[in-house]
VOVORO-832688 format. One record per atom (N, C-alpha, C): residue in one letter; x negated, y, z; residue number from 1; atom name. Coordinates in Angstrom, 2 decimals. Example, Ala and Ser with C-alpha at 12.3 -4.5 7.8 and 13.67 -1.06 7.14 Angstrom:
2
R res    east   north      up   n atom
R   A  -13.19   -5.69    7.80   1    N
R   A  -12.30   -4.50    7.80   1   CA
R   A  -13.20   -3.30    7.80   1    C
R   S  -12.85   -2.25    7.08   2    N
R   S  -13.67   -1.06    7.14   2   CA
R   S  -12.90    0.03    7.87   2    C
***
This chain:
114
R res    east   north      up   n atom
R   X  -19.48  -55.25  -87.15   1    N
R   X  -19.78  -55.35  -85.69   1   CA
R   X  -20.08  -53.78  -85.79   1    C
R   X  -19.52  -53.06  -85.06   2    N
R   X  -19.45  -52.16  -85.36   2   CA
R   X  -20.24  -51.86  -83.37   2    C
R   X  -20.93  -50.18  -83.22   3    N
R   X  -21.66  -50.14  -82.30   3   CA
R   X  -21.17  -50.28  -80.86   3    C
R   X  -19.92  -49.89  -80.77   4    N
R   X  -19.81  -50.54  -79.31   4   CA
R   X  -18.87  -51.88  -78.61   4    C
R   X  -18.71  -52.63  -80.63   5    N
R   X  -18.42  -54.38  -80.11   5   CA
R   X  -20.41  -54.80  -79.65   5    C
R   X  -21.12  -54.24  -80.16   6    N
R   X  -23.07  -54.53  -79.98   6   CA
R   X  -23.64  -54.42  -78.72   6    C
R   X  -22.86  -52.73  -77.88   7    N
R   X  -23.15  -52.17  -76.74   7   CA
R   X  -22.54  -53.68  -75.86   7    C
R   X  -21.48  -53.86  -75.90   8    N
R   X  -21.02  -55.45  -74.73   8   CA
R   X  -21.51  -56.18  -74.74   8    C
R   X  -21.66  -56.66  -76.26   9    N
R   X  -22.93  -57.96  -76.29   9   CA
R   X  -23.89  -58.13  -75.27   9    C
R   X  -24.80  -56.64  -75.74  10    N
R   X  -25.94  -56.42  -75.30  10   CA
R   X  -26.02  -56.68  -74.21  10    C
R   X  -25.07  -56.05  -73.78  11    N
R   X  -24.63  -56.12  -71.43  11   CA
R   X  -24.62  -57.29  -71.52  11    C
R   X  -23.98  -57.72  -71.73  12    N
R   X  -23.38  -59.62  -71.20  12   CA
R   X  -24.47  -60.10  -71.40  12    C
R   X  -25.76  -59.82  -72.27  13    N
R   X  -26.51  -60.94  -72.72  13   CA
R   X  -27.38  -60.02  -71.64  13    C
R   X  -27.64  -59.17  -71.07  14    N
R   X  -28.59  -58.33  -70.29  14   CA
R   X  -28.79  -58.80  -69.23  14    C
R   X  -28.73  -59.94  -68.60  15    N
R   X  -28.69  -61.05  -67.45  15   CA
R   X  -29.17  -62.27  -68.10  15    C
R   X  -30.24  -62.48  -66.98  16    N
R   X  -30.32  -63.70  -66.79  16   CA
R   X  -29.90  -64.91  -66.88  16    C
R   X  -29.02  -65.18  -66.55  17    N
R   X  -28.22  -66.50  -65.87  17   CA
R   X  -27.25  -66.37  -67.66  17    C
R   X  -26.45  -65.56  -67.57  18    N
R   X  -25.92  -65.63  -69.20  18   CA
R   X  -26.49  -65.51  -70.26  18    C
R   X  -27.82  -65.25  -70.17  19    N
R   X  -28.46  -65.41  -71.33  19   CA
R   X  -29.11  -67.14  -71.22  19    C
R   X  -29.25  -67.60  -70.85  20    N
R   X  -29.58  -69.36  -70.48  20   CA
R   X  -28.03  -69.70  -70.90  20    C
R   X  -26.82  -68.82  -70.49  21    N
R   X  -25.63  -70.19  -70.78  21   CA
R   X  -25.14  -70.36  -71.89  21    C
R   X  -25.82  -69.03  -73.27  22    N
R   X  -25.54  -68.79  -74.34  22   CA
R   X  -26.15  -69.72  -75.08  22    C
R   X  -27.71  -69.96  -74.93  23    N
R   X  -28.53  -70.46  -75.35  23   CA
R   X  -28.28  -71.87  -74.88  23    C
R   X  -27.82  -72.15  -74.29  24    N
R   X  -26.99  -73.85  -73.84  24   CA
R   X  -26.41  -73.65  -74.34  24    C
R   X  -25.51  -73.18  -75.03  25    N
R   X  -23.96  -73.12  -75.43  25   CA
R   X  -24.16  -72.87  -77.07  25    C
R   X  -25.44  -72.23  -77.70  26    N
R   X  -25.29  -72.65  -79.12  26   CA
R   X  -26.24  -73.68  -78.82  26    C
R   X  -27.38  -74.77  -78.31  27    N
R   X  -27.82  -75.41  -78.08  27   CA
R   X  -26.68  -76.91  -78.35  27    C
R   X  -25.33  -76.71  -77.22  28    N
R   X  -24.29  -78.19  -77.53  28   CA
R   X  -23.79  -77.86  -78.51  28    C
R   X  -23.73  -76.99  -79.71  29    N
R   X  -22.98  -77.16  -81.22  29   CA
R   X  -21.66  -76.61  -80.50  29    C
R   X  -20.42  -77.72  -81.46  30    N
R   X  -19.25  -76.70  -82.05  30   CA
R   X  -18.43  -77.82  -80.44  30    C
R   X  -19.23  -78.77  -80.11  31    N
R   X  -18.84  -79.77  -78.59  31   CA
R   X  -18.46  -78.84  -77.53  31    C
R   X  -19.82  -77.58  -77.82  32    N
R   X  -18.77  -76.94  -76.44  32   CA
R   X  -20.04  -77.94  -75.25  32    C
R   X  -19.46  -77.43  -74.20  33    N
R   X  -20.05  -77.52  -72.81  33   CA
R   X  -18.66  -77.48  -71.60  33    C
R   X  -18.35  -78.06  -70.47  34    N
R   X  -17.61  -78.18  -69.28  34   CA
R   X  -18.32  -77.14  -68.80  34    C
R   X  -17.40  -75.98  -68.31  35    N
R   X  -18.01  -75.40  -66.61  35   CA
R   X  -18.84  -75.89  -65.92  35    C
R   X  -18.32  -77.43  -65.37  36    N
R   X  -19.13  -77.56  -64.63  36   CA
R   X  -20.20  -77.90  -64.88  36    C
R   X  -20.59  -78.98  -66.45  37    N
R   X  -21.54  -78.86  -66.56  37   CA
R   X  -23.10  -77.63  -67.28  37    C
R   X  -22.20  -76.41  -67.41  38    N
R   X  -22.67  -74.97  -67.40  38   CA
R   X  -23.31  -75.47  -65.95  38    C
R   X  -22.58  -75.08  -64.79  39    N
R   X  -23.30  -74.56  -63.39  39   CA
R   X  -24.40  -75.67  -63.01  39    C
R   X  -24.61  -76.72  -63.22  40    N
R   X  -25.38  -77.85  -63.26  40   CA
R   X  -26.33  -77.75  -63.60  40    C
R   X  -26.47  -77.28  -64.73  41    N
R   X  -27.69  -77.09  -65.66  41   CA
R   X  -28.28  -75.63  -65.77  41    C
R   X  -27.55  -74.80  -65.43  42    N
R   X  -28.09  -73.37  -64.85  42   CA
R   X  -28.47  -73.21  -63.60  42    C
R   X  -28.02  -74.30  -62.84  43    N
R   X  -28.06  -74.07  -60.81  43   CA
R   X  -27.79  -73.16  -60.27  43    C
R   X  -26.11  -73.34  -60.32  44    N
R   X  -25.74  -71.91  -60.08  44   CA
R   X  -24.39  -72.28  -59.75  44    C
R   X  -24.30  -71.67  -58.98  45    N
R   X  -22.78  -72.97  -58.09  45   CA
R   X  -21.75  -72.34  -59.28  45    C
R   X  -20.29  -73.18  -59.06  46    N
R   X  -19.37  -72.65  -60.27  46   CA
R   X  -18.64  -71.75  -60.23  46    C
R   X  -18.27  -70.63  -58.79  47    N
R   X  -18.05  -69.22  -58.95  47   CA
R   X  -18.82  -68.71  -59.27  47    C
R   X  -19.91  -68.64  -58.97  48    N
R   X  -21.38  -67.74  -59.85  48   CA
R   X  -21.04  -68.24  -61.42  48    C
R   X  -21.09  -69.60  -61.79  49    N
R   X  -21.16  -69.19  -63.06  49   CA
R   X  -19.42  -68.97  -64.09  49    C
R   X  -18.41  -69.14  -63.17  50    N
R   X  -17.34  -68.32  -63.76  50   CA
R   X  -17.38  -66.99  -63.91  50    C
R   X  -18.03  -66.31  -62.74  51    N
R   X  -18.13  -65.22  -63.53  51   CA
R   X  -18.63  -64.72  -64.55  51    C
R   X  -19.68  -65.33  -64.70  52    N
R   X  -20.89  -65.00  -65.78  52   CA
R   X  -19.94  -65.40  -67.47  52    C
R   X  -19.20  -66.47  -67.09  53    N
R   X  -18.36  -66.75  -68.94  53   CA
R   X  -17.46  -65.95  -69.07  53    C
R   X  -17.18  -65.50  -67.70  54    N
R   X  -15.71  -64.14  -68.20  54   CA
R   X  -16.26  -63.33  -68.73  54    C
R   X  -17.61  -63.04  -68.79  55    N
R   X  -18.56  -61.57  -69.12  55   CA
R   X  -18.57  -61.94  -70.67  55    C
R   X  -19.36  -62.95  -70.66  56    N
R   X  -19.55  -63.38  -71.86  56   CA
R   X  -18.11  -63.45  -72.99  56    C
R   X  -17.53  -64.38  -72.04  57    N
R   X  -15.86  -64.74  -73.42  57   CA
R   X  -15.40  -63.58  -73.15  57    C
R   X  -15.48  -62.22  -73.09  58    N
R   X  -14.77  -60.44  -72.59  58   CA
R   X  -15.76  -60.05  -73.74  58    C
R   X  -17.25  -60.44  -73.83  59    N
R   X  -18.13  -59.94  -74.65  59   CA
R   X  -17.50  -59.82  -76.04  59    C
R   X  -16.71  -61.46  -76.05  60    N
R   X  -16.66  -61.91  -77.59  60   CA
R   X  -17.44  -63.02  -78.33  60    C
R   X  -18.56  -63.30  -77.06  61    N
R   X  -19.94  -64.04  -78.18  61   CA
R   X  -19.67  -66.10  -77.68  61    C
R   X  -18.85  -66.48  -76.62  62    N
R   X  -18.66  -67.14  -76.23  62   CA
R   X  -16.86  -67.33  -76.47  62    C
R   X  -15.96  -68.01  -76.40  63    N
R   X  -14.77  -69.21  -76.17  63   CA
R   X  -14.53  -70.17  -75.47  63    C
R   X  -12.90  -70.56  -74.76  64    N
R   X  -12.82  -71.30  -74.37  64   CA
R   X  -11.51  -72.01  -74.42  64    C
R   X  -11.33  -73.39  -74.56  65    N
R   X  -10.35  -74.14  -74.39  65   CA
R   X  -10.14  -75.11  -73.74  65    C
R   X   -9.26  -75.61  -73.40  66    N
R   X   -8.96  -76.12  -72.20  66   CA
R   X   -8.04  -77.32  -73.04  66    C
R   X   -9.05  -78.59  -72.35  67    N
R   X   -8.96  -80.47  -71.92  67   CA
R   X   -8.85  -80.47  -71.47  67    C
R   X   -7.26  -81.10  -71.20  68    N
R   X   -7.72  -81.62  -69.88  68   CA
R   X   -7.39  -81.41  -68.70  68    C
R   X   -8.25  -81.69  -67.61  69    N
R   X   -8.29  -80.36  -66.53  69   CA
R   X  -10.03  -79.83  -66.32  69    C
R   X  -10.27  -80.02  -67.72  70    N
R   X  -11.35  -78.67  -67.80  70   CA
R   X  -11.26  -77.46  -69.19  70    C
R   X  -12.23  -76.18  -68.70  71    N
R   X  -12.11  -75.65  -69.39  71   CA
R   X  -13.93  -75.87  -70.69  71    C
R   X  -13.61  -75.60  -71.96  72    N
R   X  -14.87  -76.44  -72.66  72   CA
R   X  -15.44  -75.22  -72.97  72    C
R   X  -16.25  -74.26  -73.16  73    N
R   X  -16.85  -73.47  -73.73  73   CA
R   X  -17.63  -73.33  -74.71  73    C
R   X  -17.18  -72.60  -76.13  74    N
R   X  -18.69  -73.06  -77.11  74   CA
R   X  -19.10  -71.40  -77.17  74    C
R   X  -19.70  -71.45  -77.97  75    N
R   X  -20.33  -70.20  -79.11  75   CA
R   X  -19.85  -70.10  -79.39  75    C
R   X  -19.60  -68.66  -79.88  76    N
R   X  -19.04  -68.22  -81.12  76   CA
R   X  -19.58  -67.55  -81.85  76    C
R   X  -20.63  -68.23  -82.84  77    N
R   X  -21.94  -68.20  -83.66  77   CA
R   X  -20.78  -67.45  -84.61  77    C
R   X  -19.46  -66.75  -84.96  78    N
R   X  -19.20  -65.28  -85.77  78   CA
R   X  -19.89  -64.04  -85.16  78    C
R   X  -19.60  -64.19  -83.78  79    N
R   X  -19.71  -63.14  -83.63  79   CA
R   X  -21.21  -62.76  -83.17  79    C
R   X  -22.02  -63.90  -82.83  80    N
R   X  -23.41  -63.96  -82.01  80   CA
R   X  -24.45  -63.81  -83.59  80    C
R   X  -24.31  -64.20  -85.61  81    N
R   X  -24.21  -63.61  -85.98  81   CA
R   X  -24.10  -62.45  -87.09  81    C
R   X  -22.69  -61.78  -86.40  82    N
R   X  -22.83  -60.09  -86.36  82   CA
R   X  -23.64  -59.29  -85.92  82    C
R   X  -23.65  -59.69  -84.32  83    N
R   X  -25.08  -59.31  -83.34  83   CA
R   X  -26.27  -59.12  -84.43  83    C
R   X  -26.87  -60.27  -84.58  84    N
R   X  -28.22  -60.16  -85.33  84   CA
R   X  -27.88  -59.46  -86.76  84    C
R   X  -27.05  -59.21  -87.72  85    N
R   X  -26.98  -58.43  -88.82  85   CA
R   X  -26.62  -56.86  -88.32  85    C
R   X  -25.87  -56.60  -87.02  86    N
R   X  -26.09  -55.12  -86.18  86   CA
R   X  -27.36  -54.81  -86.24  86    C
R   X  -28.23  -55.28  -85.57  87    N
R   X  -29.97  -54.81  -85.42  87   CA
R   X  -30.61  -54.95  -86.96  87    C
R   X  -29.87  -56.49  -87.70  88    N
R   X  -30.92  -56.12  -88.64  88   CA
R   X  -30.31  -55.32  -90.18  88    C
R   X  -29.11  -54.59  -90.60  89    N
R   X  -28.27  -53.85  -91.69  89   CA
R   X  -29.27  -52.70  -92.12  89    C
R   X  -30.40  -52.05  -90.88  90    N
R   X  -30.51  -50.72  -91.07  90   CA
R   X  -32.17  -50.96  -91.57  90    C
R   X  -32.54  -51.76  -91.41  91    N
R   X  -33.98  -52.85  -90.96  91   CA
R   X  -34.78  -52.88  -92.58  91    C
R   X  -34.41  -53.06  -93.18  92    N
R   X  -35.31  -53.20  -95.03  92   CA
R   X  -35.33  -51.66  -95.33  92    C
R   X  -35.19  -50.89  -95.37  93    N
R   X  -34.86  -49.62  -95.98  93   CA
R   X  -35.86  -49.84  -97.29  93    C
R   X  -34.76  -50.55  -97.89  94    N
R   X  -35.21  -50.99  -99.91  94   CA
R   X  -36.26  -51.79  -99.59  94    C
R   X  -36.83  -52.50  -98.51  95    N
R   X  -37.60  -53.62  -98.99  95   CA
R   X  -36.73  -55.35  -98.32  95    C
R   X  -35.40  -55.54  -99.22  96    N
R   X  -35.29  -56.38  -98.81  96   CA
R   X  -36.45  -58.20  -98.13  96    C
R   X  -37.38  -57.76  -98.55  97    N
R   X  -38.56  -59.10  -98.18  97   CA
R   X  -38.71  -59.04  -96.77  97    C
R   X  -38.54  -57.80  -95.88  98    N
R   X  -38.72  -57.49  -94.39  98   CA
R   X  -37.75  -58.58  -93.94  98    C
R   X  -36.08  -57.81  -94.84  99    N
R   X  -35.06  -59.01  -93.73  99   CA
R   X  -35.44  -60.19  -94.39  99    C
R   X  -36.06  -60.97  -95.24 100    N
R   X  -35.64  -62.33  -95.82 100   CA
R   X  -36.26  -63.80  -94.46 100    C
R   X  -37.74  -62.88  -93.79 101    N
R   X  -37.39  -64.49  -92.64 101   CA
R   X  -36.23  -64.18  -91.70 101    C
R   X  -36.00  -63.19  -91.37 102    N
R   X  -34.27  -63.11  -90.34 102   CA
R   X  -33.61  -63.97  -91.43 102    C
R   X  -33.11  -64.07  -92.27 103    N
R   X  -32.04  -64.65  -93.62 103   CA
R   X  -32.17  -66.05  -93.19 103    C
R   X  -33.55  -66.60  -93.36 104    N
R   X  -34.04  -68.01  -93.12 104   CA
R   X  -33.15  -68.38  -91.87 104    C
R   X  -33.77  -67.68  -91.10 105    N
R   X  -33.87  -68.64  -89.63 105   CA
R   X  -31.96  -68.62  -89.62 105    C
R   X  -31.05  -67.45  -89.74 106    N
R   X  -29.56  -66.67  -90.17 106   CA
R   X  -29.17  -68.50  -90.76 106    C
R   X  -29.65  -68.42  -91.67 107    N
R   X  -29.10  -69.84  -92.66 107   CA
R   X  -29.49  -71.09  -91.93 107    C
R   X  -30.69  -70.95  -91.30 108    N
R   X  -30.84  -72.78  -90.68 108   CA
R   X  -30.27  -73.01  -89.95 108    C
R   X  -29.68  -71.08  -88.96 109    N
R   X  -28.94  -72.30  -87.89 109   CA
R   X  -27.57  -72.35  -87.43 109    C
R   X  -27.06  -72.28  -88.83 110    N
R   X  -25.75  -72.56  -89.35 110   CA
R   X  -25.42  -73.94  -88.11 110    C
R   X  -24.21  -73.84  -87.06 111    N
R   X  -23.86  -75.30  -86.99 111   CA
R   X  -23.45  -75.96  -87.82 111    C
R   X  -23.59  -76.90  -87.70 112    N
R   X  -22.60  -78.24  -88.79 112   CA
R   X  -21.75  -78.69  -88.64 112    C
R   X  -20.89  -78.50  -89.07 113    N
R   X  -19.22  -79.24  -89.16 113   CA
R   X  -18.99  -80.24  -89.79 113    C
R   X  -18.51  -81.74  -88.48 114    N
R   X  -18.18  -82.76  -89.45 114   CA
R   X  -17.23  -82.69  -90.23 114    C
***
């Protein structure tokens, strides 16, 4: 991930509803969530959640897929991991033990595929 992509992603996450949505989608896993369910859980109107989903999708942090009459949104784990790696890439300064806890968290948070 380059700096421009990171800035776009951080900009998308710097709003309360969008941060809440991305956290919901991370928990939902690869099955994702329908836009209506996201709106209900976030306690915002469908038009409001649509606006926020569009921003998150533009940033590359989520993806959408049509299933019948619904649009299902999923977290883009690769992009989220890239964002974390972007933050951590220069942190160690020759001391890998500093980054070890972050590596352990990243490994345990990899979505399970069936």
